[in-house]
C-alpha positions as MATLAB code, in Angstrom:
seq = 'MEQPFDKLDAAGFLQIWQCFDADDNGYIEGKELDEFFRHMLKRLNSQEQVTEEKVQQMKKRFMSAYDVTADGKLQIQELANMILPEDESFLLVFRRETPLNNSVEFMKIWKKYDVDCSGYISAQELKAFLKDLFQHHQEEVSNDKLEEYTDTMMKIFDKNKDGRLDLSDMARILALEKNFLLQFNIDASSKEERKRDFNKIFNHYDVSKTGALEGPEVDGFVKDMMELIRPSITGPELADLRKVLLSHCDVNKDGKIQKNELALCLRVQP';
ca = [
    -120.968  -82.196  -47.166;
    -120.983  -79.352  -49.396;
    -124.365  -77.797  -50.736;
    -123.874  -76.916  -54.414;
    -127.336  -75.840  -54.830;
    -128.442  -72.865  -53.105;
    -131.665  -71.399  -51.888;
    -132.964  -74.420  -53.838;
    -137.074  -74.695  -53.756;
    -139.150  -77.108  -55.161;
    -139.758  -76.164  -58.489;
    -136.022  -76.080  -58.785;
    -135.792  -79.710  -57.316;
    -138.270  -80.457  -59.993;
    -136.322  -79.590  -62.755;
    -132.833  -81.218  -61.639;
    -134.948  -84.387  -61.185;
    -136.198  -84.068  -64.642;
    -133.077  -83.086  -66.565;
    -131.319  -86.373  -64.503;
    -134.236  -89.170  -64.592;
    -133.874  -88.924  -68.387;
    -135.450  -92.006  -68.680;
    -138.116  -91.301  -66.295;
    -137.960  -94.681  -64.481;
    -137.697  -92.706  -61.012;
    -134.054  -93.298  -60.226;
    -130.962  -91.348  -61.442;
    -128.452  -94.372  -62.245;
    -125.663  -95.077  -64.904;
    -125.171  -93.262  -66.973;
    -127.400  -90.228  -65.337;
    -125.626  -90.560  -62.148;
    -122.018  -89.691  -63.351;
    -124.087  -86.516  -65.560;
    -125.596  -85.388  -62.106;
    -121.781  -85.633  -59.971;
    -120.024  -83.491  -63.225;
    -122.590  -81.202  -62.868;
    -122.355  -81.042  -58.830;
    -118.521  -80.400  -59.482;
    -119.084  -78.035  -62.099;
    -121.317  -75.960  -60.164;
    -118.895  -76.162  -57.001;
    -115.407  -75.560  -58.943;
    -116.616  -73.661  -61.913;
    -113.236  -72.668  -62.801;
    -111.376  -76.156  -61.930;
    -111.182  -78.637  -64.963;
    -113.591  -81.446  -64.520;
    -111.827  -84.471  -64.829;
    -113.220  -88.217  -64.990;
    -111.606  -89.124  -61.845;
    -112.763  -85.744  -60.037;
    -116.398  -86.941  -60.878;
    -115.738  -90.977  -59.822;
    -114.276  -89.382  -56.413;
    -117.295  -87.177  -55.664;
    -119.771  -90.014  -56.782;
    -118.121  -92.614  -54.859;
    -118.267  -89.881  -51.653;
    -121.632  -88.820  -51.683;
    -123.351  -91.873  -52.507;
    -121.725  -93.927  -49.715;
    -123.872  -90.993  -47.114;
    -126.478  -90.691  -49.092;
    -127.520  -94.008  -51.342;
    -129.443  -95.623  -47.989;
    -130.893  -98.206  -50.182;
    -126.878  -99.392  -51.102;
    -128.351 -100.223  -54.898;
    -126.280  -97.675  -56.726;
    -129.225  -95.288  -57.959;
    -130.117  -92.762  -55.943;
    -134.491  -92.591  -55.134;
    -136.074  -89.116  -55.271;
    -135.726  -89.267  -51.423;
    -132.526  -89.708  -51.393;
    -131.547  -87.122  -53.749;
    -133.695  -84.626  -51.704;
    -131.774  -85.196  -48.741;
    -128.120  -84.888  -50.337;
    -129.314  -81.280  -52.439;
    -132.836  -79.772  -50.738;
    -131.384  -77.001  -47.993;
    -132.683  -77.462  -44.358;
    -135.464  -74.866  -44.489;
    -136.947  -76.101  -47.292;
    -140.089  -77.564  -46.016;
    -140.608  -79.757  -49.385;
    -137.837  -81.356  -47.697;
    -140.188  -83.277  -44.935;
    -142.223  -84.933  -47.570;
    -139.031  -87.467  -48.407;
    -137.107  -87.540  -45.163;
    -139.246  -90.556  -43.460;
    -137.342  -91.911  -40.165;
    -138.150  -95.313  -41.301;
    -139.196  -96.123  -44.938;
    -142.669  -98.262  -44.832;
    -141.442 -101.867  -44.909;
    -145.222 -103.372  -44.984;
    -147.847 -102.948  -47.749;
    -150.426 -103.240  -45.072;
    -149.485  -99.802  -43.405;
    -149.533  -98.439  -46.993;
    -152.919  -99.348  -47.479;
    -154.134  -97.926  -44.397;
    -152.490  -94.730  -45.741;
    -153.917  -95.476  -49.073;
    -157.393  -96.099  -47.743;
    -157.424  -93.032  -45.549;
    -156.393  -90.107  -48.210;
    -158.401  -91.816  -50.900;
    -161.213  -90.721  -49.475;
    -163.907  -90.864  -52.511;
    -162.967  -94.389  -52.726;
    -161.719  -93.913  -57.042;
    -158.647  -96.075  -56.159;
    -156.707  -93.314  -56.955;
    -155.137  -90.192  -55.164;
    -156.687  -87.207  -56.919;
    -154.329  -83.848  -56.453;
    -156.862  -82.694  -53.635;
    -156.395  -85.671  -51.779;
    -152.710  -85.572  -52.210;
    -153.028  -82.297  -50.539;
    -154.756  -83.107  -47.372;
    -151.689  -85.740  -46.961;
    -149.630  -83.292  -47.608;
    -150.687  -81.251  -45.153;
    -151.490  -83.825  -42.591;
    -147.442  -84.862  -42.398;
    -146.305  -81.009  -42.260;
    -149.150  -80.810  -39.435;
    -147.158  -84.312  -37.818;
    -143.801  -82.430  -38.263;
    -145.171  -79.546  -36.415;
    -144.527  -77.558  -39.153;
    -146.646  -74.580  -40.606;
    -146.539  -73.947  -44.317;
    -149.202  -71.573  -45.775;
    -151.580  -72.476  -48.588;
    -149.855  -71.205  -51.560;
    -146.826  -73.630  -50.415;
    -149.055  -76.323  -49.950;
    -150.396  -76.000  -53.514;
    -146.844  -75.663  -55.042;
    -145.496  -78.931  -53.098;
    -148.890  -80.647  -54.582;
    -148.261  -79.454  -57.930;
    -144.714  -80.475  -57.489;
    -145.481  -83.787  -56.256;
    -148.028  -84.690  -58.977;
    -145.589  -83.225  -61.228;
    -142.625  -85.915  -60.550;
    -145.099  -88.690  -59.003;
    -147.556  -89.187  -61.764;
    -146.103  -91.104  -64.362;
    -148.827  -91.363  -66.665;
    -149.558  -87.799  -66.658;
    -152.955  -88.366  -65.902;
    -153.774  -85.819  -62.853;
    -154.156  -88.672  -60.259;
    -151.746  -91.129  -58.141;
    -152.025  -94.862  -58.687;
    -150.430  -97.134  -56.286;
    -147.282  -97.414  -57.390;
    -147.321  -93.881  -57.442;
    -148.116  -93.254  -53.914;
    -145.541  -96.509  -53.122;
    -142.542  -94.239  -54.195;
    -143.716  -91.247  -52.593;
    -143.993  -93.190  -49.396;
    -140.573  -94.873  -49.922;
    -142.301  -98.180  -49.164;
    -139.881 -100.873  -49.549;
    -139.638 -103.824  -51.831;
    -142.329 -106.598  -52.072;
    -141.990 -108.791  -49.175;
    -142.860 -111.551  -51.037;
    -140.257 -111.541  -53.992;
    -137.855 -113.562  -50.944;
    -139.873 -116.598  -51.257;
    -140.389 -119.496  -53.714;
    -143.126 -121.513  -52.082;
    -143.557 -124.080  -54.959;
    -140.037 -124.714  -55.502;
    -139.806 -125.728  -51.802;
    -139.655 -128.654  -49.445;
    -143.166 -129.548  -47.312;
    -141.103 -128.003  -44.138;
    -140.055 -124.861  -45.974;
    -143.433 -124.253  -47.631;
    -144.999 -124.716  -43.911;
    -141.958 -122.213  -42.732;
    -142.409 -119.342  -45.369;
    -146.028 -119.990  -45.079;
    -146.209 -119.046  -41.436;
    -143.423 -116.238  -42.207;
    -145.966 -114.567  -44.774;
    -149.122 -114.916  -42.789;
    -147.284 -113.384  -39.720;
    -145.761 -110.501  -41.878;
    -149.475 -109.676  -43.457;
    -151.397 -109.829  -40.330;
    -150.187 -106.989  -38.510;
    -153.260 -106.750  -35.830;
    -152.519 -110.533  -34.873;
    -155.744 -111.363  -35.099;
    -154.597 -114.863  -36.574;
    -157.027 -114.019  -39.462;
    -156.455 -111.087  -42.655;
    -159.311 -108.292  -42.864;
    -159.511 -104.743  -44.312;
    -155.868 -103.337  -45.237;
    -154.020 -106.456  -44.561;
    -156.147 -108.166  -47.713;
    -155.428 -105.215  -49.358;
    -151.511 -105.448  -48.620;
    -151.548 -109.024  -49.762;
    -153.078 -108.957  -52.319;
    -151.093 -105.911  -53.977;
    -147.686 -107.923  -53.182;
    -149.164 -111.043  -54.756;
    -150.255 -109.528  -57.694;
    -147.459 -107.507  -58.249;
    -145.316 -110.612  -58.305;
    -146.898 -111.114  -61.697;
    -147.358 -107.293  -63.235;
    -144.855 -104.256  -61.826;
    -147.793 -102.466  -60.801;
    -151.615 -102.442  -60.262;
    -154.289  -99.841  -59.630;
    -156.835  -99.507  -56.923;
    -159.642 -100.538  -59.243;
    -157.891 -103.322  -60.101;
    -156.467 -104.341  -56.779;
    -160.442 -103.917  -55.221;
    -161.357 -106.577  -58.354;
    -158.620 -109.167  -57.032;
    -159.536 -108.521  -53.658;
    -163.102 -109.716  -54.300;
    -161.754 -112.868  -56.226;
    -159.273 -113.675  -53.199;
    -162.342 -113.738  -50.653;
    -164.577 -115.306  -52.746;
    -161.954 -118.402  -53.456;
    -160.643 -118.309  -49.750;
    -162.781 -116.619  -47.363;
    -164.945 -119.801  -46.829;
    -167.260 -118.764  -43.679;
    -167.830 -115.429  -45.500;
    -167.098 -113.230  -42.624;
    -164.644 -111.118  -44.733;
    -161.587 -112.222  -43.188;
    -158.983 -115.113  -44.312;
    -157.795 -117.245  -41.310;
    -155.080 -118.576  -41.720;
    -156.299 -122.190  -42.115;
    -158.267 -120.431  -44.891;
    -155.118 -118.945  -47.030;
    -153.046 -122.290  -46.337;
    -156.111 -124.059  -48.348;
    -156.046 -121.585  -51.004;
    -152.140 -121.654  -51.301;
    -152.033 -125.810  -51.047;
    -149.714 -125.923  -47.480;
    -149.739 -126.790  -44.586;
    -149.993 -124.283  -41.772;
];
């Protein structure tokens, strides 16, 4: 593939993202996408006339290669893979071999870096996350570069500009896949279907395979369950909702939710 953005760094990447994600919804899509590829064409062939046909041809070619989720939109990770040069360490942040597909794993990461248990990720906590990420990839990053990457990511992902990241912001950084619970509609199912779906749900969140949800497993389930009602919840809200769920479902008060306890809460036969 051609590289129309020579020597692009983190700050330059941020500028491009903010320019084309005009509605600030976390994607480049629709008319934004056409404008982005029109801009690419102009950079690649400054002397040639840019026609709509050429824009659509380039769009089709690049989207088939980089639109990993095949949703017709560019996520920030996909754009980074497309335009950031190979020697820019910032790219590692956006290149995950396998996107997170379980909110339990997401909550484990969240709890590890939310050191002060505030329910948010501060700039310093994000910096610690990035430092560990680069070390995991055995990449040497200077402190100045780490500061630059942290500042850039805060500007990209801190949607309400309060200087900290909430659950939904961090989910975008970690490329968390869509809510697992969206595929189910237990209330509209038959008794057998309800039982089958309940077992699938419980097994998905019971990552430790102990037959009970505990710690991040409860948090992951609560996060996904509540986001069926609201697009996103904050860390403090999740903590409150966790207490409510445990108070209703944790019959034996051991701090865990046994399979039969969750079945009782959801009114299904395990």
